[in-house]
C-alpha positions in Angstrom: 13.8 -7.6 65.2 13.4 -5.6 61.9 15.9 -3.2 60.4 13.4 -1.4 58.3 10.9 -0.1 60.7 8.1 -2.7 60.9 9.2 -4.4 57.7 8.8 -7.3 57.4 6.1 -8.0 59.9 6.2 -11.5 61.5 3.2 -13.4 60.4 2.1 -17.0 60.5 2.9 -19.0 57.3 0.2 -18.7 54.7 -0.5 -21.7 52.5 -0.9 -20.6 48.9 -3.5 -22.6 47.0 -2.6 -24.3 43.7 -4.8 -21.9 41.8 -5.7 -18.4 42.9 -7.9 -15.9 41.0 -6.1 -13.0 39.4 -5.9 -9.9 41.6 -5.7 -6.5 40.0 -4.8 -3.2 41.7 -6.4 -0.6 39.5 -4.4 2.5 40.6 -0.9 3.4 39.7 1.4 2.5 42.6 4.6 4.1 41.5 4.7 6.4 44.6 4.1 3.4 46.9 6.9 1.5 45.4 9.3 4.5 45.7 8.3 5.1 49.3 8.6 1.4 50.3 10.7 -0.5 47.8 11.5 -3.4 50.1 8.0 -3.9 51.4 5.9 -3.0 48.4 5.3 -6.4 46.9 5.5 -8.5 50.1 3.0 -6.4 52.1 0.5 -6.2 49.3 0.8 -9.9 48.6 0.1 -10.8 52.2 -2.8 -8.4 52.4 -4.3 -9.9 49.3 -3.6 -13.5 50.3 -1.8 -14.3 47.0 1.8 -14.6 45.7 0.9 -12.7 42.5 -0.9 -9.5 41.7 -1.2 -7.0 38.9 -0.7 -3.2 39.3 0.5 -0.2 37.3 3.9 1.3 37.7 4.7 4.4 35.7 1.3 3.9 34.1 2.4 0.5 32.7 0.7 -2.7 33.7 3.1 -4.7 35.8 2.8 -8.2 37.5 4.4 -8.6 40.9 5.4 -12.0 42.3 6.8 -13.4 45.5 7.6 -16.8 46.9 10.0 -19.6 46.0 7.5 -21.1 43.4 7.3 -17.7 41.8 11.1 -17.5 41.6 11.3 -20.8 39.9 8.8 -19.6 37.2 10.6 -16.2 36.9 14.0 -17.8 36.2 12.6 -20.1 33.5 14.3 -18.6 30.4 11.7 -20.2 28.1 9.1 -17.9 29.6 11.0 -14.7 30.4 13.5 -12.4 28.7 15.6 -9.5 30.0 15.9 -7.3 26.9 14.2 -4.0 27.6 12.7 -5.5 30.8 14.5 -3.3 33.4 13.2 0.3 33.8 15.3 2.8 31.8 16.6 4.5 34.9 18.4 1.3 35.8 20.0 1.0 32.4 21.2 4.6 32.4 22.7 4.4 35.9 23.2 0.9 37.4 23.5 -1.6 34.5 24.6 0.5 31.5 23.6 -0.1 27.9 23.8 -3.5 26.1 25.4 -5.3 29.1 24.9 -8.9 30.1 21.8 -8.1 32.2 19.9 -7.2 29.1 20.8 -10.2 26.9 18.9 -13.4 26.2 19.6 -16.8 24.6 22.9 -17.6 23.1 24.3 -14.1 23.4 23.5 -14.1 27.1 25.1 -17.6 27.6 28.3 -16.5 25.8 28.6 -13.2 27.7 27.8 -14.9 31.0 30.5 -17.5 30.3 33.0 -14.5 30.1 32.0 -13.5 33.7 32.0 -17.0 35.1 35.5 -17.6 33.6 37.0 -15.2 36.1 35.1 -16.8 39.1 37.3 -19.8 39.4 38.6 -20.9 42.8 42.0 -19.5 41.9 40.6 -16.2 40.7 38.5 -15.9 43.8 41.4 -16.7 46.0 43.5 -14.0 44.4 40.8 -11.4 44.9 40.4 -12.4 48.6 44.2 -12.1 49.1 44.2 -8.7 47.5 41.3 -7.6 49.7 43.1 -8.9 52.8 46.2 -6.9 51.9 44.1 -3.8 51.6 42.5 -4.4 55.0 45.8 -4.9 56.7 47.2 -1.8 55.0 44.3 0.4 56.2 43.8 -0.8 59.8 47.0 0.9 61.0 45.9 4.1 59.2 42.5 4.0 61.0 44.3 3.8 64.3 45.4 7.4 64.0 41.9 8.8 63.2 39.4 10.1 65.6 36.5 8.4 63.7 36.2 6.1 60.8 33.2 5.8 58.6 33.4 2.1 57.9 31.2 2.1 54.7 33.2 4.7 53.0 36.6 3.2 54.0 35.5 -0.3 53.0 34.2 0.9 49.7 37.6 2.4 48.9 39.6 -0.6 49.9 37.3 -2.9 47.8 37.7 -0.5 44.9 41.5 -0.8 45.2 41.3 -4.6 45.6 39.1 -5.2 42.5 41.1 -2.8 40.4 44.3 -4.7 41.5 42.5 -7.9 40.5 41.3 -6.8 37.1 44.5 -5.1 36.1 43.1 -1.6 36.3 45.9 0.7 37.6 44.8 3.4 40.0 47.0 6.0 41.7 46.2 6.7 45.4 44.7 10.1 44.3 42.3 8.3 41.9 40.9 5.8 44.4 38.4 8.2 46.1 37.1 9.5 42.8 36.6 6.1 41.1 35.0 4.8 44.3 32.6 7.7 44.4 31.7 7.2 40.7 31.0 3.5 41.3 28.9 4.3 44.4 26.8 6.8 42.3 26.0 4.1 39.8 24.7 1.9 42.7 22.8 4.8 44.4 21.2 6.3 41.3 18.4 3.9 40.0 15.9 4.2 42.9 16.8 7.8 43.8 15.0 11.0 43.1 16.4 14.4 42.3 20.1 15.1 42.8 21.2 11.5 43.6 19.6 10.2 40.4 21.0 13.0 38.3 24.4 12.4 39.7 24.1 8.7 38.9 23.3 9.5 35.3 26.3 11.9 35.0 28.6 9.5 36.6 27.4 6.7 34.3 28.5 8.7 31.3 31.8 9.6 32.8 32.4 6.0 34.0 31.6 4.5 30.6 34.0 7.0 29.0 36.8 6.1 31.6 36.3 2.4 31.2 36.2 2.6 27.4 39.5 4.4 27.6 40.9 1.4 29.6 39.6 -1.0 27.0 41.2 0.9 24.1 44.5 1.1 26.0 44.4 -2.7 26.6 43.6 -3.3 22.9 46.5 -1.1 21.8 49.0 -2.9 24.0 47.6 -6.4 24.5 50.9 -7.8 25.7 50.9 -5.5 28.7 47.4 -6.7 29.8 47.8 -10.4 29.0 46.4 -12.6 31.8 44.4 -9.8 33.4 40.6 -9.5 33.6 40.9 -6.2 31.7 42.8 -7.9 28.9 40.3 -10.7 28.9 37.3 -8.3 28.5 39.2 -6.2 25.9 39.8 -9.3 23.8 36.4 -10.9 24.1 34.5 -11.6 20.9 30.8 -11.6 20.6 28.8 -14.5 19.1 29.3 -13.0 15.7 33.1 -13.4 16.1 33.7 -9.6 16.3 35.3 -7.9 19.3 32.8 -6.2 21.5 32.4 -2.4 20.8 34.7 -0.6 23.2 31.6 1.0 24.9 30.0 -2.4 25.5 33.2 -3.9 26.8 33.5 -0.9 29.1 30.0 -1.6 30.5 31.0 -5.2 31.2 34.2 -4.1 32.9 32.1 -1.8 35.2 29.9 -4.8 35.8 32.8 -6.3 37.6 34.0 -3.2 39.4 30.7 -1.8 40.5 29.2 -4.9 42.2 32.4 -5.6 44.0 32.3 -2.1 45.6 28.6 -2.7 46.4 29.7 -5.5 48.7 30.7 -2.7 51.1 27.0 -2.5 52.0 26.9 -6.2 53.1 30.1 -5.6 55.1 28.5 -2.6 56.8 25.5 -4.7 57.7 27.9 -7.5 59.0 29.5 -4.9 61.3 26.0 -3.9 62.5 25.2 -7.6 63.3 28.5 -8.1 65.1 27.7 -5.0 67.2 24.1 -6.0 67.9 25.2 -9.4 69.4 28.7 -9.6 70.8 28.3 -13.4 71.1 28.6 -13.6 67.3 31.8 -11.5 67.4 33.4 -13.7 70.1 32.5 -17.0 68.3 34.1 -15.9 65.1 37.1 -14.3 66.8 37.6 -17.7 68.5 38.0 -19.3 65.0 34.7 -21.0 64.3 34.9 -21.1 60.5 31.6 -23.0 60.1 29.8 -20.3 62.1 31.5 -17.6 60.0 29.9 -19.2 56.9 26.5 -19.2 58.6 26.9 -15.7 59.8 27.8 -14.3 56.4 24.8 -16.0 54.8 22.4 -14.7 57.4 23.7 -11.2 56.9 22.8 -11.6 53.2 19.4 -13.0 54.0 18.4 -10.6 56.8 19.6 -7.2 55.7 18.2 -5.4 52.7 20.2 -5.3 49.5 18.4 -4.9 46.2 14.7 -5.3 46.7 13.5 -6.8 43.4 14.5 -7.8 39.8 12.6 -7.3 36.6 11.9 -9.5 33.5 9.6 -9.4 30.5 7.3 -12.2 29.4 8.7 -13.8 26.2 6.1 -16.5 25.7 2.4 -16.0 26.9 1.5 -18.5 29.6 -0.8 -19.0 32.6 0.2 -19.7 36.2 -2.0 -20.0 39.2 -5.0 -18.6 37.4 -3.1 -15.5 36.2 -2.4 -14.8 32.5 1.0 -13.5 31.5 0.7 -11.8 28.1 3.8 -11.4 25.9 5.7 -8.2 26.8 4.3 -7.8 30.3 6.9 -6.5 32.8 7.2 -8.7 35.9 8.9 -7.9 39.2 10.2 -10.6 41.5 10.3 -9.7 45.2 13.8 -10.7 46.4 13.4 -9.2 49.9 10.1 -10.9 50.4 11.4 -14.3 49.5 14.3 -14.0 51.9 11.8 -13.1 54.7 9.0 -15.5 53.7 7.7 -17.3 56.9 6.8 -20.3 54.7 10.6 -20.7 53.9 12.3 -19.3 57.0 11.3 -19.9 60.6 11.0 -16.6 62.4 12.4 -14.7 59.5 12.6 -11.3 61.3 15.1 -12.7 63.7 18.9 -12.7 63.0 19.8 -16.4 63.5 22.9 -17.6 61.6 22.4 -21.2 62.8 19.5 -21.5 60.5 21.9 -22.1 57.6 23.1 -25.4 59.2 19.8 -26.8 57.9 19.5 -24.9 54.6 19.5 -27.3 51.6 21.1 -24.9 49.1 17.9 -24.4 47.1 18.2 -22.1 44.1 14.9 -20.3 44.7 14.4 -19.8 48.4 17.5 -17.7 49.2 17.8 -15.0 46.6 19.7 -11.9 47.9 21.5 -11.8 44.5 19.0 -13.5 42.4 17.9 -17.2 41.9 18.4 -20.0 39.5 21.7 -21.2 37.9 24.8 -19.1 38.0 26.1 -20.3 34.6 23.0 -20.5 32.4 20.7 -18.0 34.1 20.6 -14.4 35.3 21.8 -15.1 38.9 24.6 -12.7 39.9 27.9 -14.2 38.7 29.7 -12.4 41.6 27.7 -14.0 44.4 30.6 -16.3 45.4 33.1 -13.4 45.5 30.6 -11.5 47.6 30.7 -14.3 50.2 34.5 -14.5 50.0 34.9 -10.7 50.5 32.5 -10.7 53.4 34.4 -13.5 55.1 37.6 -11.5 54.8 35.9 -8.5 56.2 34.3 -10.2 59.1 37.6 -11.9 59.9 39.3 -8.5 59.8 36.6 -7.0 62.1 36.9 -9.8 64.7 40.5 -10.9 64.6 42.8 -8.3 63.0 41.5 -5.2 64.9 39.7 -3.9 67.9 37.5 -0.8 67.9 34.7 1.0 69.7 31.3 1.8 68.3 30.2 5.3 69.4 26.6 6.4 69.7 25.2 7.1 66.2 22.1 6.8 64.0 22.0 3.2 62.7 18.5 3.4 61.4 17.8 2.2 57.8 15.2 4.2 56.0 12.5 2.1 54.3 12.4 4.4 51.2 16.1 4.2 50.5 17.3 1.5 48.0 19.8 0.2 48.1 19.7 0.4 51.8 22.4 1.7 54.1 22.3 2.8 57.8 22.1 6.6 58.2 25.5 6.9 59.9 27.3 4.4 57.5 28.6 2.8 60.7 31.1 4.8 62.5 33.9 3.3 64.6 36.7 4.8 66.7 39.6 3.9 68.9 40.9 1.5 66.3 43.9 -0.6 67.0 45.5 -3.5 65.2 45.4 -7.1 66.6 
């Protein structure tokens, strides 16, 4: 089974030799990447019989890598840096300027510690409880509707929950607008035409809105004490000075935006429950261990962000390929999560495979690899798992619903991916 047409194709594991000659693709492959972002690196690597090759993207020499060994090299901070590594279109839509994703060294460690300080077990539990409250609030409302577009509804309830958690106060009328703004930041980077332009416009407006929240929190710190908003507003950089309001705003959005993005994984989880009712029944019966495996398999199997970028900080050689200083390098996240050398029958949805997973830092990378605290792995990975568990529990135990006929295809050119119909349900009832 594949959710992206024929991608990825099931193939026998390929043993990669210790040293391979460098492979160069002379033409610019920007169009190929845009048309097939999830399969671009993986397919070419398999055709060439190597985990590493060089091409041109936007006329710039770029090295592409896949495989767990490549991930281990890619997340070596002595070899790679993130400053000015990501394409500009990501910075002006998804990440924002001067955020944690673009920092290196001590500045990155200090800023990452800010994010990890809110990912405590207590903090995560509070967010899960707030998300649960929003689910239980919305389910009865859905019961009165002829159809519910799950992706849109879940995006809004996650927006409400994360704003509750961070101390950002939203009125009911503001929720759809703020949710739409955050969705546009997620949609913009890989889009062309109107979707990209909307992402840029919403980035400007979102930064302005979040900077206003930071200034309000600084003006009345006592009202925001103990909140994530207050923490970010009061954070001091490595020079001892408060972050500029615009940078603090970017980091606040770096909490709100990824949390809303979890709606994609939740939509995919609903698809997986629909595809195999046995999974639905097993979770509904209370199998918590299987719930964990199911959520992890959703994250492995379904497409999220296809790749990540870094820039060579120190020239080095690996597997016969030279990495000059300043070279942009792309790591294939989708390909690693579907690598037949790492995952048996990777094109099949099999939650039980996680009963035998050893928790490796480089073979399961839907939200990056390496260390959460020191490296560039997504700090919100744990809350992603938590929020998915709440959602799957809601879908299997707190409500019943029907899934009408609809277009659940996922277009290979669209990143981040989402089914065409956004997963429609009807005949919703509580319990």
